[in-house]
Biotite code that builds the C-alpha atoms (Angstrom):
import biotite.structure as struc

atoms = struc.array([
    struc.Atom([-60.958, 12.885, -89.983], chain_id="A", res_id=1, res_name="MET", atom_name="CA", element="C"),
    struc.Atom([-59.626, 15.991, -91.644], chain_id="A", res_id=2, res_name="GLU", atom_name="CA", element="C"),
    struc.Atom([-58.594, 19.043, -89.660], chain_id="A", res_id=3, res_name="LYS", atom_name="CA", element="C"),
    struc.Atom([-60.922, 21.178, -91.779], chain_id="A", res_id=4, res_name="HIS", atom_name="CA", element="C"),
    struc.Atom([-64.021, 19.173, -90.854], chain_id="A", res_id=5, res_name="SER", atom_name="CA", element="C"),
    struc.Atom([-63.147, 19.189, -87.129], chain_id="A", res_id=6, res_name="VAL", atom_name="CA", element="C"),
    struc.Atom([-63.048, 22.984, -87.141], chain_id="A", res_id=7, res_name="ILE", atom_name="CA", element="C"),
    struc.Atom([-66.421, 23.106, -88.909], chain_id="A", res_id=8, res_name="ILE", atom_name="CA", element="C"),
    struc.Atom([-67.926, 20.749, -86.308], chain_id="A", res_id=9, res_name="TYR", atom_name="CA", element="C"),
    struc.Atom([-66.575, 22.850, -83.440], chain_id="A", res_id=10, res_name="ILE", atom_name="CA", element="C"),
    struc.Atom([-67.920, 26.071, -84.977], chain_id="A", res_id=11, res_name="LEU", atom_name="CA", element="C"),
    struc.Atom([-71.296, 24.449, -85.623], chain_id="A", res_id=12, res_name="LEU", atom_name="CA", element="C"),
    struc.Atom([-71.427, 23.317, -81.989], chain_id="A", res_id=13, res_name="GLY", atom_name="CA", element="C"),
    struc.Atom([-70.652, 26.845, -80.800], chain_id="A", res_id=14, res_name="ILE", atom_name="CA", element="C"),
    struc.Atom([-73.380, 28.348, -83.006], chain_id="A", res_id=15, res_name="VAL", atom_name="CA", element="C"),
    struc.Atom([-76.021, 25.820, -81.924], chain_id="A", res_id=16, res_name="VAL", atom_name="CA", element="C"),
    struc.Atom([-75.172, 26.170, -78.223], chain_id="A", res_id=17, res_name="THR", atom_name="CA", element="C"),
    struc.Atom([-75.272, 29.956, -78.324], chain_id="A", res_id=18, res_name="ASN", atom_name="CA", element="C"),
    struc.Atom([-78.470, 29.954, -80.383], chain_id="A", res_id=19, res_name="LEU", atom_name="CA", element="C"),
    struc.Atom([-80.236, 27.847, -77.756], chain_id="A", res_id=20, res_name="ILE", atom_name="CA", element="C"),
    struc.Atom([-79.178, 30.287, -75.027], chain_id="A", res_id=21, res_name="ARG", atom_name="CA", element="C"),
    struc.Atom([-79.617, 33.580, -76.841], chain_id="A", res_id=22, res_name="VAL", atom_name="CA", element="C"),
    struc.Atom([-82.800, 32.927, -78.819], chain_id="A", res_id=23, res_name="LEU", atom_name="CA", element="C"),
    struc.Atom([-85.155, 32.888, -75.788], chain_id="A", res_id=24, res_name="PRO", atom_name="CA", element="C"),
    struc.Atom([-83.712, 36.175, -74.526], chain_id="A", res_id=25, res_name="MET", atom_name="CA", element="C"),
    struc.Atom([-84.221, 37.773, -77.924], chain_id="A", res_id=26, res_name="VAL", atom_name="CA", element="C"),
    struc.Atom([-87.738, 36.419, -78.499], chain_id="A", res_id=27, res_name="CYS", atom_name="CA", element="C"),
    struc.Atom([-89.209, 36.897, -75.019], chain_id="A", res_id=28, res_name="ILE", atom_name="CA", element="C"),
    struc.Atom([-89.363, 40.486, -73.842], chain_id="A", res_id=29, res_name="LYS", atom_name="CA", element="C"),
    struc.Atom([-90.407, 41.230, -70.275], chain_id="A", res_id=30, res_name="GLY", atom_name="CA", element="C"),
    struc.Atom([-91.599, 38.923, -67.538], chain_id="A", res_id=31, res_name="GLN", atom_name="CA", element="C"),
    struc.Atom([-93.424, 35.673, -68.303], chain_id="A", res_id=32, res_name="ILE", atom_name="CA", element="C"),
    struc.Atom([-96.871, 35.906, -66.725], chain_id="A", res_id=33, res_name="ARG", atom_name="CA", element="C"),
    struc.Atom([-98.395, 32.603, -67.820], chain_id="A", res_id=34, res_name="ASN", atom_name="CA", element="C"),
    struc.Atom([-98.626, 30.368, -64.749], chain_id="A", res_id=35, res_name="ARG", atom_name="CA", element="C"),
    struc.Atom([-98.213, 27.127, -66.711], chain_id="A", res_id=36, res_name="PHE", atom_name="CA", element="C"),
    struc.Atom([-95.107, 28.322, -68.565], chain_id="A", res_id=37, res_name="VAL", atom_name="CA", element="C"),
    struc.Atom([-93.552, 29.638, -65.347], chain_id="A", res_id=38, res_name="ARG", atom_name="CA", element="C"),
    struc.Atom([-94.102, 26.358, -63.513], chain_id="A", res_id=39, res_name="SER", atom_name="CA", element="C"),
    struc.Atom([-92.813, 24.420, -66.543], chain_id="A", res_id=40, res_name="PHE", atom_name="CA", element="C"),
    struc.Atom([-89.620, 26.506, -66.654], chain_id="A", res_id=41, res_name="LEU", atom_name="CA", element="C"),
    struc.Atom([-89.198, 26.163, -62.888], chain_id="A", res_id=42, res_name="TYR", atom_name="CA", element="C"),
    struc.Atom([-89.062, 22.352, -63.063], chain_id="A", res_id=43, res_name="TYR", atom_name="CA", element="C"),
    struc.Atom([-86.978, 21.981, -66.250], chain_id="A", res_id=44, res_name="VAL", atom_name="CA", element="C"),
    struc.Atom([-83.583, 21.934, -64.439], chain_id="A", res_id=45, res_name="PRO", atom_name="CA", element="C"),
    struc.Atom([-84.787, 19.290, -61.971], chain_id="A", res_id=46, res_name="TYR", atom_name="CA", element="C"),
    struc.Atom([-86.171, 17.058, -64.700], chain_id="A", res_id=47, res_name="VAL", atom_name="CA", element="C"),
    struc.Atom([-83.014, 17.422, -66.771], chain_id="A", res_id=48, res_name="THR", atom_name="CA", element="C"),
    struc.Atom([-80.839, 16.482, -63.807], chain_id="A", res_id=49, res_name="LEU", atom_name="CA", element="C"),
    struc.Atom([-83.068, 13.511, -62.991], chain_id="A", res_id=50, res_name="ALA", atom_name="CA", element="C"),
    struc.Atom([-83.037, 12.237, -66.572], chain_id="A", res_id=51, res_name="VAL", atom_name="CA", element="C"),
    struc.Atom([-79.247, 12.384, -66.659], chain_id="A", res_id=52, res_name="MET", atom_name="CA", element="C"),
    struc.Atom([-78.689, 10.962, -63.165], chain_id="A", res_id=53, res_name="THR", atom_name="CA", element="C"),
    struc.Atom([-81.228, 8.210, -62.460], chain_id="A", res_id=54, res_name="PHE", atom_name="CA", element="C"),
    struc.Atom([-80.223, 5.785, -65.234], chain_id="A", res_id=55, res_name="PRO", atom_name="CA", element="C"),
    struc.Atom([-76.584, 6.063, -64.216], chain_id="A", res_id=56, res_name="ASP", atom_name="CA", element="C"),
    struc.Atom([-77.464, 5.396, -60.566], chain_id="A", res_id=57, res_name="MET", atom_name="CA", element="C"),
    struc.Atom([-79.082, 2.130, -61.523], chain_id="A", res_id=58, res_name="VAL", atom_name="CA", element="C"),
    struc.Atom([-76.503, 1.059, -64.088], chain_id="A", res_id=59, res_name="LEU", atom_name="CA", element="C"),
    struc.Atom([-73.358, 2.075, -62.139], chain_id="A", res_id=60, res_name="ALA", atom_name="CA", element="C"),
    struc.Atom([-73.807, -0.782, -59.673], chain_id="A", res_id=61, res_name="ALA", atom_name="CA", element="C"),
    struc.Atom([-72.667, -4.303, -60.552], chain_id="A", res_id=62, res_name="PRO", atom_name="CA", element="C"),
    struc.Atom([-76.277, -5.340, -61.136], chain_id="A", res_id=63, res_name="THR", atom_name="CA", element="C"),
    struc.Atom([-79.318, -3.174, -61.852], chain_id="A", res_id=64, res_name="PRO", atom_name="CA", element="C"),
    struc.Atom([-81.104, -4.645, -58.814], chain_id="A", res_id=65, res_name="ILE", atom_name="CA", element="C"),
    struc.Atom([-78.440, -3.284, -56.446], chain_id="A", res_id=66, res_name="VAL", atom_name="CA", element="C"),
    struc.Atom([-78.644, 0.133, -58.065], chain_id="A", res_id=67, res_name="GLY", atom_name="CA", element="C"),
    struc.Atom([-82.440, 0.157, -57.958], chain_id="A", res_id=68, res_name="THR", atom_name="CA", element="C"),
    struc.Atom([-82.567, -0.795, -54.267], chain_id="A", res_id=69, res_name="VAL", atom_name="CA", element="C"),
    struc.Atom([-79.983, 1.881, -53.426], chain_id="A", res_id=70, res_name="ALA", atom_name="CA", element="C"),
    struc.Atom([-81.929, 4.432, -55.467], chain_id="A", res_id=71, res_name="LEU", atom_name="CA", element="C"),
    struc.Atom([-85.226, 3.586, -53.754], chain_id="A", res_id=72, res_name="LEU", atom_name="CA", element="C"),
    struc.Atom([-83.539, 3.733, -50.356], chain_id="A", res_id=73, res_name="THR", atom_name="CA", element="C"),
    struc.Atom([-82.129, 7.141, -51.248], chain_id="A", res_id=74, res_name="GLY", atom_name="CA", element="C"),
    struc.Atom([-85.565, 8.376, -52.294], chain_id="A", res_id=75, res_name="ILE", atom_name="CA", element="C"),
    struc.Atom([-87.022, 7.265, -48.958], chain_id="A", res_id=76, res_name="VAL", atom_name="CA", element="C"),
    struc.Atom([-84.150, 8.891, -47.056], chain_id="A", res_id=77, res_name="ALA", atom_name="CA", element="C"),
    struc.Atom([-84.621, 12.143, -48.985], chain_id="A", res_id=78, res_name="ALA", atom_name="CA", element="C"),
    struc.Atom([-88.374, 11.952, -48.370], chain_id="A", res_id=79, res_name="TRP", atom_name="CA", element="C"),
    struc.Atom([-87.565, 11.845, -44.647], chain_id="A", res_id=80, res_name="LEU", atom_name="CA", element="C"),
    struc.Atom([-85.743, 15.153, -45.174], chain_id="A", res_id=81, res_name="ARG", atom_name="CA", element="C"),
    struc.Atom([-82.212, 13.909, -44.656], chain_id="A", res_id=82, res_name="LEU", atom_name="CA", element="C"),
    struc.Atom([-79.469, 16.006, -46.216], chain_id="A", res_id=83, res_name="GLY", atom_name="CA", element="C"),
    struc.Atom([-77.482, 15.265, -49.351], chain_id="A", res_id=84, res_name="LEU", atom_name="CA", element="C"),
    struc.Atom([-74.488, 13.772, -47.541], chain_id="A", res_id=85, res_name="LEU", atom_name="CA", element="C"),
    struc.Atom([-76.509, 11.343, -45.361], chain_id="A", res_id=86, res_name="PRO", atom_name="CA", element="C"),
    struc.Atom([-78.594, 10.238, -48.360], chain_id="A", res_id=87, res_name="VAL", atom_name="CA", element="C"),
    struc.Atom([-75.469, 9.597, -50.428], chain_id="A", res_id=88, res_name="ALA", atom_name="CA", element="C"),
    struc.Atom([-73.845, 7.725, -47.525], chain_id="A", res_id=89, res_name="ALA", atom_name="CA", element="C"),
    struc.Atom([-76.950, 5.575, -47.011], chain_id="A", res_id=90, res_name="ILE", atom_name="CA", element="C"),
    struc.Atom([-77.126, 4.736, -50.737], chain_id="A", res_id=91, res_name="CYS", atom_name="CA", element="C"),
    struc.Atom([-73.453, 3.793, -50.806], chain_id="A", res_id=92, res_name="CYS", atom_name="CA", element="C"),
    struc.Atom([-73.813, 1.670, -47.655], chain_id="A", res_id=93, res_name="ALA", atom_name="CA", element="C"),
    struc.Atom([-76.852, -0.153, -49.054], chain_id="A", res_id=94, res_name="ILE", atom_name="CA", element="C"),
    struc.Atom([-75.072, -0.865, -52.340], chain_id="A", res_id=95, res_name="ALA", atom_name="CA", element="C"),
    struc.Atom([-71.943, -2.017, -50.515], chain_id="A", res_id=96, res_name="TYR", atom_name="CA", element="C"),
    struc.Atom([-73.912, -4.322, -48.216], chain_id="A", res_id=97, res_name="LEU", atom_name="CA", element="C"),
    struc.Atom([-75.874, -5.809, -51.125], chain_id="A", res_id=98, res_name="MET", atom_name="CA", element="C"),
    struc.Atom([-72.703, -6.482, -53.094], chain_id="A", res_id=99, res_name="ILE", atom_name="CA", element="C"),
    struc.Atom([-71.119, -8.139, -50.049], chain_id="A", res_id=100, res_name="GLY", atom_name="CA", element="C"),
    struc.Atom([-74.004, -10.593, -49.683], chain_id="A", res_id=101, res_name="PHE", atom_name="CA", element="C"),
])
């Protein structure tokens, strides 16, 4: 790949990234009052994190079954209002025990 094209790709990436961040601030003046839009924007970070994280949780284990069982166990542990560290420890322990057997 030529040095010239790499610089163009980097500049294009900078422009696109900044456009995505700046365009909403330029187009939307004032506070958003629509209840649907506000709730949608509230959950966007959580959905984005889930979409990036859940597939890797399942596929990081030696087999998808181990990852799925650890994920489901973690969901139950989080549902029981355990903290982040205990949930992560429980998921790791479950995956370790399943691999050992």
